[in-house]
BANU-420764 format. One record per residue: x, y, z of N, C-alpha, C in turn. Coordinates in steps of 0.02 Angstrom, whole numbers, plus 50000, padded with zeros to 5 digits. Layout:
# residues N
XYZXYZXYZ/...
END
This chain:
# residues 251
521835183544532522245177844553522545179344621/522505174744666522755175944732523365171844748/523775174244793524345170244816524095164644860/523705166444912523445161444957522715160044946/522365164344909521655163544897521525162244823/521935158144793521905157044721521335152244704/520755155044691520185150944672519875153944609/519745149844558519465152444496518815156144507/518435154244560517785157344572517835164744587/518435167144605518505174244622518525178644559/518655175744501518725179644440518055182844422/518075189344407517485192844382516955194144435/517105193144498516615194144551516475201544562/515855203044578515685209744601515855210444675/515775216544703515975217744772515555213644821/514895213244810514475209444856514655202144856/514785199444796514985192444791515665191244824/516125196044816516785195444846516735195344921/516325199844950516235199945022515945193345047/515465190645009515155184345029515655178645026/516065178444973516545173144964517075173245018/517295179245039517825179945088517565180745159/516905180645167516605182145232516875177945289/516985171545277517215167145331517935168645352/518295172445311518995174045326519085180845360/518565184945360518625191645385518665191845461/519025196745487519055197845559518615203845574/517995202445590517505207845596517685213045649/517905211145710518045216345761518555221345737/519105219045706519615223745683519345228145627/518955225045581518675228945526518205234245552/517815232745603517345237545630517715243345663/518295241945693518685247345723518905252345670/519105249745611519295254245556518705258545536/518115255545529517535259245504517285264445555/517405263145619517195267945670517655274045672/518205273645637518665279345637519235278745686/519305272845719519865271745764520475270045722/520825275045700521355274045652521965270745684/522165265245654522755261645676523385264745646/523945263145677524595264645647524955257945641/525145256245580525445249845567526215250345573/526475247245624527195247345636527555242145594/528115244045564528495239445521529095236345557/529105236845623529705234745660529845227245654/529345223145636529455216045629529825214245564/529825218945517530105217445450530685221945431/530655228345450531165233245431531455236745492/532085238245487532425241945540532495249245518/532235253845557532345261045545531775264645512/531275261245482530755264745446530275268345493/530055264945546529585268145593529855274745620/530515275045631530825281145657530755287045609/530695285545544530645290845494529925293145484/529445288745493528755290245478528455294845531/528095300045511527825304945558527385302045612/527005296645596526565293545644526885287645680/527525286345667527855280645697527665274145664/527375274545604527155268745567526715271145510/526455266545470526005268545416525305269745444/525005275445427524345277045454523785273645414/523325270345450522735267545417522295273245392/521905271745341521455276845314521805282245274/522385280645246522775285745210523035282845144/523145287445097523435285745033524185287545037/524615282545025525335283345032525675281344967/526165285344945526545283644885527235281144905/527435275544875528105272844881528435273644813/528885278444807529195280144743529905277444742/530055273444691530725270544685530955271144612/531575269144600531845269244532531835262144506/531355260644463531295254044434531045248844484/531095242544463530805237044503531235235144563/531875236944562532325234744615532485240344664/532045245244669532195251044710532015250444783/531775244644806531605243744876530885244844894/530485247644846529785249044862529395242644875/529585237144842529225230844854529305228544926/529915228744952530025226545021529665231045070/529675237645058529325242245103528565240845100/528305239545040527595238045033527425231645071/527835226545065527715220245100527725221445176/528195225445198528235227045270527585230145295/527285234445254526655237645273526095232445277/526075227845229525555222645230525645217945290/526265216145304526405211945363526165215445426/526305222045431526095225845489525335225845495/524985226645439524255226745440523975219945462/524315214545443524085207945461524175206445536/524575210545569524705209445640524185212745686/523735216845656523245220445696522795215445732/522715216345797522295212045837521715216045865/521125213145864520545216545892520655217945965/520355223245990520395224946061520055219546104/519585215846074519265210346108519655204046092/520165202646131520615197146115520265190446111/519715189646148519365183246149519055181646082/518915186746041518595185645977519095185445920/519725186145935520235186245883520355179245856/520365178645789520475172145757521105172345715/521155177145671521735177645626521815184845604/522395186445575522515193345554522065195345497/521995201845486521565204445432521815202345363/521375202845315521555201645246521905207845217/522365206745171522685212145134522645210345060/522795215245017522755214044945523315217544908/523495214844850523995217944807523705218044736/523655224044708523395224844640524005225844594/524155220844554524785220744516524655218444445/524565223144398524425221244328524965216844296/525585217644316526125214044283526245207044310/525905205244363525955198444392526685196544405/527055201144435527775200044444527955198444517/527465196744558527595195344628527845188244637/528335187444682528625180844695528415178644764/527945173944767527655171744830528145169744883/528635165344868529115163244920529495169044952/529675174044911530045179744938529595183844984/528965184644965528495188345009528395184645075/528335178045070528245174045131528855174545176/529455174745146530075175145185530105181645225/529775186845199529755193245235529205193445288/528825188045294528335187645347527615188345326/527475189045260526795189845236526425183245238/525825183245267525395177345269525035176945202/525275172645158525005172145090524285169645090/524085165945140523405163345143522895168945155/523145174845175522695180445189522885186445146/523165184945087523335190245039523035188544972/522615193044947522305192144882522685196344831/522885193244775523215196844721522725197644663/522635203844641522195205444585522625207844527/522525205044468522945206744410522505209444354/522285215744359521865218644306522305221044247/522005222044189522375225244134522525232444152/523065235244124523265242044141522695247044130/522315246044077521785250844061521225251244111/521155246044152520615245844202520885246144273/521525247644280521845247544345521505252144395/521395258544376521125263344423520445261344449/520005259144404519315257444424519305251244469/519685246144450519685239944488520025240944556/520575244644558520905246044621520445249744669/520065254544643519605258244687519075253644715/518825248944675518315244344699518595239644753/519215237744746519525233544797519545237244864/519755243644862519795247544924519095248944951/518615250644908517945252244930517575246144958/517825240244946517485234144971517495233645047/517955237245080518045237045153518255230145177/518495225945131518695219145149519415218945176/519835223645152520555223145165520805228745211/521255226945257521545231845302522055236145266/522405233245217522905236945178522915234345107/523035238845060523045237044989523645240444956/524045236544920524595239244880524375239344807/524515244844772524325245544702524945247544661/525115243444612525655245244566525375249944514/525505256444522525195261344478525615263244417/526245261144416526685262544360526995256044336/527185255744272527515249744246528235249344272/528335245444325528995244944356529465240444317/529195236244274529615232044231529425233644159/529685239244135529465241844070529565236844013/530125233344013530265228743958529755223143954/529535220744012529075215144013528355217444000/528195223444021527505225844012527385228843944/527925230443907527855233543842527695240943846/527765243843906527625250943915528295254643918/528385259543876529015263143873529115267743932/529745268743950529905273843999529665280543974/529395284644020529135291044000528395290843986/528095284843989527365284343979526995287844035/526375289744021525975293044073525795288144128/525635290844186525415286644241524805282644221/524745276544247524205272044227523565273444267/523595277444318523005279244358522915286844352/522325289044329522235296144317522035299844381/521985306444377521855310544436521185308944468/520685307544427520025305844455520055299344496/520405294344469520475287944504520855288844569/521365293144569521755294344629521335297644683/520925302444664520475305644713519985300644741/519735296244698519275291044721519615286444771/520235284744758520615280444804520725283944871/520885290444869520995294144931520365294444973/519795295644941519155295844977518985288945005/519095283744966518945276944989519385274845047/520025276745044520485275045099520245278145164/520055284545162519815288045221519165285145247/518705283545200518045281045220518065274145251/518505269845226518535262945249519075261645301/519515266545312520075265445358520615260945330/520635260345264521115255945231521775259645217/522325256545232522975259145212523075257345139/523155262445096523235261345024523925263845003/524335259344977525015261044957525075260744881/525305266144851525405266544779526145265344764/526305259844733527005258344717527155261244648/527565266544647527665270244585528395270144563/528485271844500529155272344469529315279744461/529865281944488530035289044487530155291744417/530315287344368530445289544300529805290944261/529235288844286528605289844250528305296444270/528195301144224527935307744241527215307544264/527025312444305526355312944331526005319044301/525345319244312524975325144294524955329944353/524375330644383524295334844442524625331444502/524795335344554525055332244616524555327044643/524815321544667524385316244692524115317944762/523495316044777523185317744842523395312944898/524045311944905524295307244955524415310745022/524345306945075524505309445142525245308945157/525585304445122526285303045136526615300645072/527225303045059527605300645001528315299045022/528515292845008529195290745024529575289644959/530185292344956530635291144900531165286244923/531215280644887531645275144908532165273944854/532795273344875533315271644826533855267444859/534285264644818534795259944843535445263244863/535435269544880536035273244894536425270844954/536115266744997536455264345057536855258045044/536835255444983537215249444967536985243445006/537455239445033537285233445070536935234945135/536965241145158536635242945221535875242945214/535625243545153534905243845142534745249145091/534215253045103534005258345058533965264945095/534065270245057533955276845085533225278745073/532885280845126532185282745121532105289945141/531785293745098531655300845111530895301945116/530685305245170529985307245176529905313645135/529645313045074529605318745028528965322745038/528465319745068527835323245081527525320545144/527265325045186526955323145249526345327545260/525765324445269525155328345277525165332845339/525595331045387525645335145448526075341345438/526455341445383526875347145369527485347745414/527685342245445528245342445491528915341645454/529435340445493530105339545465530115333245422/530455333545366530485327945321531105323745336/530985317745362531535313545383531875310045326/532495308045338532885304345289533335299645327/533365293445306533785288645342533855282245304/534205277445335534335270945304533855265845334/533555261945290533095256645310533375250045287/533365245145331533655238545315533165233045333/533065228245287532635222545303532935218345358/532515215545401532745211245455532855204045429/532575202645369532655196045339532935197145268/533455193545250533735194045183533385189145136/533135191745080532785187445031533105188344962/
END
């Protein structure tokens, strides 16, 4: 089910059929730049104040697996994830004459808890955002196929039950994406140049350490000022930043 691409024909499609169905919407020059290895950095300055200053690359790196860890559904990870998608949609091909519209992005959300008007208020182009709502048991496999399709510049995946009461999954349950699926996602992100963000719940225990390039811990400790964001893992091994991030639009 899509926010802006809500067509029944998309249900149950294979990757080849999905590419064919969305072909007229794709921005080929930008997509080709990702595949050639020209890694973009997605700046969140249009949506959030202070986040780019904390990130080691000055923005979210394309072709990387990134974890956004928060406490429950209201921990700020949703807004940070939307900011990343908005940034990805702003990528313009180097050949400006061939530019038509921003790249497609996707959100894989088993609980179907996304609120379209709020996402749009933060700047997300809903007409170029596909929402996939697989059952929890098939989340890892379907999410990997979405990333491997090379159709999307950025993909957000809800890997933990952020609304436990509504999903029927108890706190303390195991992660819904296993280690094998996570490795597959990391490889797919690198191969396709896709920014892949894992929206996780800090209360849900993990197995092995996740193969992420970057991990952000987000909480509401800043009160009305916004959220406190800690860079808990950085593939570069540099200093781990911590600061306050505030949305530029109140929703």
